[in-house]
PAFI-569422 format. One record per residue: x, y, z of N, C-alpha, C, O in turn; residue in three letters. Coordinates in steps of 0.2 Angstrom, whole numbers, plus 5000, padded with zeros to 4 digits. Layout:
// residues N
XYZXYZXYZXYZAla;...
//
This chain:
// residues 160
531749595137531449535138532049485140532449475135Met;532049455145532549395146532349335142531749315143Asp;532849315138532649245134533249215132533649255128Glu;533249155133533949115132533849045128533449005131Ile;533949035122533848965120534448935118535048965117Glu;534348865119535048825118534848755118534348735120Phe;535248705115535148635113535548585118536148605119Asp;535348545121535648495124535648425122535048405121Val;536148385121536248315120536448275126537048285128Lys;536048235129536148215134536848155134536848125129Met;537248155138537748115138537748065143537448085148Ser;538148015143538247965149538548005154538348005160Ala;539048045153539448075158539048125162539148135168Gly;538648165159538148215162537648175166537448185172Ala;537448125163536848085168537248055174537048065180Leu;537748025173538247995178538448045184538448025190Tyr;538548115182538748155187538048185191538148205196Asp;537448165188536748195191536748135195536548145201Phe;536848065194536848015198537148015204536947985210Tyr;537848035204538348045208538048095214537948075220Leu;537848165210537648205215536948185219536948205225Tyr;536548155216535948135220536048085225535848095231Thr;536548035223536647985228537048005234536847995240Thr;537648045233538148065237537948125242538348145247Tyr;537448165239537148215244536548185247536248225250Thr;536348125248535848105252536148065258536748045258Ser;535748055264536048025269536247965268536847945270Leu;535847925264536147845262536747835259537147795260Thr;536847895253537547885250538147915256538747905255Gly;537947955260538447985265538547925270539147915271Met;538047895271538147835277538547785272539147775274Leu;538347765267538747705264539447715263539847675265Gly;539547785261540247795261540647795268541247765269Thr;540347815273540647815280540747735282541147715285Leu;540247695280540347625281540947595279541347565282Val;540947605271541447585268542247615272542747585274Gly;542347685273542847705276543047675283543647665284Ile;542547665286542747625294542947555292543347535296Leu;542547515287542847455285543547445283543947395284Leu;543847505279544547515277544847535283545447505283Leu;544647565288545047585294545147535299545647525302Val;544647485300544647425302545147375299545547345303Asn;545147375293545647335290546247365292546647325294Tyr;546447425291547147455293547247435300547847425302Ala;546747425304547047415312547147335313547547305316Ser;546547305310546647225313546947185307547047125308Tyr;547047205300547347175295546947115293547147065291Lys;546247115294545847065292545647075285545347125284Glu;545747035281545647035273544847055272544747095267Leu;544347025275543747035275543447105275543047135272Ala;543747145280543747215281543847255274543447295272Tyr;544447235271544747255266544147255259543947295255Leu;544047185259543547155253542847195254542547205249Ile;542647195260541947235260541947305259541547345257Phe;542647325263542547405261542647435254542347485252Gly;543047395251543047415244542447405239542347445234Leu;542147335241541547335239540947395240540747425235Ile;540847415246540547465248540647525245540147565242Val;541247545244541447615242541447595234541247645231Leu;541547555230541647555224540947525219540847545213Phe;540647475222539947455221539547505217539347495211Tyr;539347555220538847605219538947645213538547665210Leu;539647675213539847715208539847675201539547695195Pro;540147605202540147575195539447555194539347565188Val;539047535197538247525195537947585193537547585188Thr;538047655196537847715193538147725186537847765182Leu;538747715185539047725178538647675172538447695167Tyr;538547615174538247565170537547605169537347615163Ile;537147615174536447645173536547695169536247685164Ser;536947755169536947815165537147785158536747815153Ala;537547745157537747725150537147685147536947705141Lys;536747645151536247605149535547665147535247655142Lys;535447705152534947745150535047795144534547815141Asn;535547815143535747855137535547835131535347865127Val;535647765131535547715125534747695124534547695118Leu;534447695131533747675130533147715131532647695129Leu;533447775134532847815135532747865129533147905127Val;532147855126532047895119532147965120532447995115Asp;532048005125532148075126532848085126532948145125Ser;533248055126533948055128534348045122534948065120Phe;533948005117534247985110534448055106534948065102Lys;533948105106533948165102534248225107534348225113Lys;534248275102534348335105533748375109533248375105Thr;533748395114533248435118533448515117533948545117Leu;532948535115532948625114532548655119532048635121His;532948705123532748745129532548815127532848835122Tyr;532148845130531948915130531848935137531448905140Arg;532248965140532149005146531949075146532349115142Leu;531449095149531149165149530949185156531249155161Asp;530549245157530349265162529649205164529549205170Glu;529349185159528849135161529049065164528749025168Lys;529649045162529848975165530348945160530748975156Gly;530348885160530748845156530448785151530148735153Met;530548805145530248775139530648715136531248725133Glu;530448665136530948605133530448575128529848565128Val;530848565122530548535116530948485113531548485113Ser;530648435109530948385106530448355100529948315102Gln;530548365094530148345089529648385089529648455090Asp;528948355090528348395090528048405097527548415099Asp;528448385102528248385110528548455113529148475111Thr;528148485116528348545120528148535127527548535128Thr;528448545132528248545139528648625143529248635142Gln;528248655146528348705150528348705157527848675160Thr;528848715161528848725168528948795170529448825169Leu;528348825174528548875176528948885183528948845187Glu;529248945183529748955189529648935196530148915199Trp;529048935197528748925204528648845205528448825211Asp;528848805200528848735199529548705202529548645204Gly;530048745201530748735202530848715210530748755214Val;531148655211531148645218531848675221531948695227Val;532448665216533048685218533548695212533448655207Lys;533948735212534548735206535048735210535248775214Val;535548675207536148675211536648655204536448665198Cys;537348635206537748635201538448595202538748615207Ala;538748555199539348525199539848565195539648615192Thr;540448545195540948575190540648565182540848605178Ala;540348515181540148485175539548515172539448545167Ser;539048515177538248515174537848565180538148585185Asn;537348595178536848635181536148585181535948575176Ile;535948575187535348545188534848585191534848615196Phe;534248585187533748615188533148555191532748525188Val;533048555198532648505200531848515200531548565202Phe;531548475197530748485197530548435203529948445204Thr;530748395205530548355212531148345216531648355214Thr;531048315221531648295225532248255221532848255223Lys;532048215216532448165214532548175206533048145204Lys;532148215203532148225195532448305194532348345198Thr;532748305189533048365187533148375179533248325175Ala;533148435177533348445171534048455171534348495175Thr;534548425165535348435167535448475161535248475155Ile;535848525163536148565158536948555158537248575163Phe;537248525154537948515154538248575151538148595146Pro;538748595155539148655156539548665148539448715145Arg;539848605146540148615141539748615135539948645130Lys;539048595135538648625129538348695130538248725125Glu;538248715135537948775136538548835134538348895134Leu;539148815134539748865132539648935135539548945141Gly;539748985131539849045134539149075136539049125139Glu;538649035135537849045139537849035146537449055149Lys;538348995148538248975156538049025160537549015164Thr;538549085161538349135165537749165164537349185169Thr;537649175158536849205156536349175159535949195163Ala;536349105158535949055160535849045168535349035170Ile;536349065172536449045179536049115181535549115185Ile;536249175177535949245180535249235179534849255183Ala;534949205173534249205172533849165178533349185181Leu;534149105179533949065185533949105191533549095195Leu;534349135192534549175199534049235199533949255204Ser;533749265194533249305193532549285194532149315197Lys;532449215192531749195192531449155198530849155200Tyr;532149115200531949065204532149095211532549135211Val;531749065217531749105223532449095225532749045224Glu;532749135228533449145231533549075235534149035235Pro;533149055240533149005245533248945240533648895243Lys;533048925234533148875230533748875226533848825222Lys;534048935225534748925222535348905225535548945229Met;535548845224536148825227536848835223537348795224Lys;536748875218537448885215537548965215537149005218Ile;538148975213538349045212538749055205538849005202Arg;538949115203539249125198539949105198540249105193Phe;
//
């Protein structure tokens, strides 16, 4: 029987990575970056200080506000204050904290993707369970293998 158990304590860095991923893989995030770059290109061409100022604001405002939001949410959201316990098996993903347990069956997973630092198991288009790789340690490969086994291949956006 396939079963993996592990604990995760949410950090501002992991949440920030998730915010960056969801923002910059969306059309809005990509367009914002493109506009910022075009403003800087215009500054280089026309030497108008306004292009430089607005270009830098467009490029740096969002990452800074996402970081502040991640720091704030880790401190304020009750479920982030304590360690979450996960159990992955053939039935799905179970998460528990204190006396509360929730289970998500594998067909409820929208997609699974990853960055260098985290694995994201999306349950809706904008919400995901975050597994920080540094907390998973040597279980990372086994977790990815288990996810690959039970989540539909078209929903798997990561490789070993």
